[in-house]
C-alpha positions in Angstrom: 11.3 -30.1 -3.1 11.6 -27.2 -5.5 7.9 -26.6 -5.3 8.0 -26.5 -1.5 10.8 -23.9 -1.6 8.9 -21.9 -4.2 5.8 -21.9 -2.0 7.9 -20.6 0.9 9.5 -17.9 -1.3 6.1 -16.8 -2.7 4.7 -16.4 0.9 7.8 -14.4 1.8 6.9 -12.1 -1.0 3.1 -12.1 -0.7 2.6 -11.5 3.0 5.0 -8.4 3.3 3.2 -7.0 0.2 -0.1 -7.6 1.9 1.1 -5.9 5.0 2.4 -2.8 3.1 -0.8 -2.6 1.0 -2.9 -2.6 4.2 -0.8 0.2 5.7 -0.8 2.2 2.6 -4.6 2.0 2.5 -4.9 3.1 6.2 -2.6 6.0 5.4 -4.7 6.9 2.3 -1.9 6.1 -0.3 -4.4 4.4 -2.5 -2.7 4.4 -5.9 0.4 2.6 -4.5 -1.9 0.3 -2.5 -3.7 -0.7 -5.8 -0.5 -1.4 -7.6 0.8 -3.5 -4.8 -2.6 -5.3 -4.6 -2.3 -6.4 -8.3 1.2 -7.9 -7.7 0.0 -9.4 -4.4 -2.9 -11.2 -6.0 -0.8 -12.6 -8.8 1.6 -14.1 -6.2 -1.3 -15.3 -4.1 -3.1 -17.2 -6.9 0.1 -18.7 -8.2 1.1 -19.8 -4.7 -2.2 -21.4 -3.9 -2.2 -23.2 -7.2 1.1 -24.8 -6.3 -0.2 -25.8 -2.9 -3.3 -27.5 -4.3 -1.9 -29.0 -7.4 1.3 -30.6 -6.0 1.8 -34.2 -4.7 3.2 -33.0 -1.4 -0.2 -32.0 0.1 0.2 -31.6 3.8 3.8 -30.5 3.7 2.9 -27.8 1.1 0.2 -26.5 3.4 2.5 -26.4 6.4 5.2 -24.5 4.4 2.5 -22.2 3.2 1.4 -21.4 6.7 4.9 -21.1 8.1 5.8 -18.7 5.2 2.7 -16.7 6.1 4.0 -16.2 9.7 7.5 -15.4 8.6 6.1 -13.0 6.0 4.2 -11.1 8.7 7.5 -10.5 10.6 9.3 -9.4 7.4 6.4 -7.1 6.4 6.3 -5.5 9.8 10.1 -4.9 9.8 9.9 -3.3 6.3 7.1 -1.0 7.5 9.0 0.0 10.6 12.0 0.9 8.4 9.9 2.9 6.0 8.1 4.6 9.0 5.5 6.2 6.7 3.4 9.1 8.1 3.6 11.4 11.0 3.6 11.2 14.8 2.4 13.6 17.4 4.6 13.5 20.5 3.7 14.8 23.9 6.4 15.2 26.5 5.7 16.0 30.1 8.4 17.3 32.5 8.4 18.7 36.1 10.4 21.7 35.2 10.9 24.0 32.2 14.0 22.9 30.4 15.3 25.6 28.1 18.2 23.4 26.9 15.8 20.7 25.8 13.5 23.2 24.0 16.6 24.7 22.2 17.9 21.3 21.2 14.5 20.2 19.9 14.2 23.3 17.8 17.8 23.1 16.6 17.2 19.6 15.3 14.3 21.0 13.2 11.4 19.9 15.2 8.4 22.2 15.7 7.7 22.6 19.4 4.9 24.2 21.4 5.2 24.3 25.2 2.3 24.6 27.7 2.3 25.0 31.5 -0.2 22.9 33.4 -1.1 22.0 36.9 0.0 18.6 38.2 -1.0 17.1 41.5 1.9 18.5 43.4 3.4 21.2 41.2 3.4 22.8 37.8 4.1 20.5 34.8 5.4 21.4 31.4 3.9 19.9 28.3 5.9 19.9 25.0 4.0 19.1 21.8 5.7 18.1 18.6 4.5 16.9 15.2 7.1 15.2 13.1 7.7 12.5 10.5 7.4 9.0 12.0 10.9 8.1 10.8 12.3 10.7 13.3 10.5 9.3 16.4 13.6 7.4 17.8 15.8 10.4 17.2 13.4 12.7 19.1 13.1 10.2 22.0 16.9 10.0 22.3 17.2 13.7 22.2 14.7 14.1 25.0 16.4 11.4 27.1 19.7 13.3 26.8 18.2 16.4 28.5 15.3 15.0 30.5 15.8 11.3 31.4 12.7 11.3 33.7 10.4 12.9 31.1 7.1 11.1 30.3 6.7 10.7 26.5 3.9 9.4 24.4 3.4 9.4 20.7 0.3 9.1 18.5 -0.3 8.8 14.8 -2.6 11.6 13.6 -4.9 10.7 10.8 -4.8 14.1 9.3 -3.7 17.7 10.0 -3.7 21.0 8.2 -1.5 24.1 8.5 1.3 24.8 10.9 5.1 24.8 10.9 5.6 21.3 9.5 3.3 21.9 6.5 5.2 25.1 5.7 8.5 23.3 5.9 7.3 20.6 3.6 6.1 23.2 1.0 9.5 25.0 1.3 11.4 21.8 0.9 9.4 20.9 -2.3 10.0 24.3 -3.9 13.7 24.2 -3.1 14.2 20.9 -5.1 
């Protein structure tokens, strides 16, 4: 029974590491991905050796598979908490909301506003680039001032220049 629990524990370590390694690779954080990959493979090989060398056979395979599924959930939750990277948020409103614009800027978000033509009237488009871990905060802020706003966020692969880059450089030099 100890081996069965060890197989489950190993899967609960291996799969979240696998998830994080994949995300780090996508976000081009290769050094950390490589280190995680080494640990991940050690756990993987050890876990598989337990599955194939034990007397429990079918039960070990089922526990291995269940651990894999639970590990995916754990890995996803960890990644959501870390919220690595940036998001590009577009907000559309029917009217220009000065209070919203002021609040967004007061909270340290970089904001650009455009006026466009909707089907029936002018529309206002707010564009914001921010760290991904601030997405929920930004959405809540907008909901306070514009409950009917249409919001969408994207994950940019890369960007150069602008307000956010300047702030990051200032923050690093102030440390």
